[in-house]
C-alpha positions, 0 to 999 in steps of 0.5 A, a space after each residue: 183592933 185596928 181602925 177602917 179604912 176612910 171612905 172614897 170620894 167621889 169626884 164632881 165632873 168635869 161640865 158641872 157647876 162645883 167642879 168649876 166654882 170650885 175650880 174658881 177657887 183653887 186656882 187662888 192658892 195665893 191669894 187664899 193661903 187655908 184651904 178651908 177659906 177655900 172650901 167656905 169660897 167655894 160653896 158661897 159662890 156655889 150657891 150664889 151660881 145657882 142663884 141663891 146666895 150673896 155676890 162675889 162683893 158680898 160674899 168675900 167681906 162677909 166670909 172673913 177669908 184671910 187674903 194675902 197680897 191683895 185688897 178684898 175689893 181687888 179679889 172680888 174683880 177678879 174672882 168676878 171676873 173668871 165666874 162671868 167666864 163661866 156663866 
């Protein structure tokens, strides 16, 4: 018996909102060492940018992220600054 190869994943174009938001989150790998935390934050920020989610200050507190080397308030400021650049 053999297993099938995993399905191919389709990457978002570089100009898409999803790619921009997830790139911002992945740039903070030093503060968010857990990949699932980065994915959760990326999804929340995407929802915020789409007009459906909470702002970064609230999202960081409610997402239960494991931050290393930075406070939640400082991290929210950094995220907000990066989001303003792509708006």
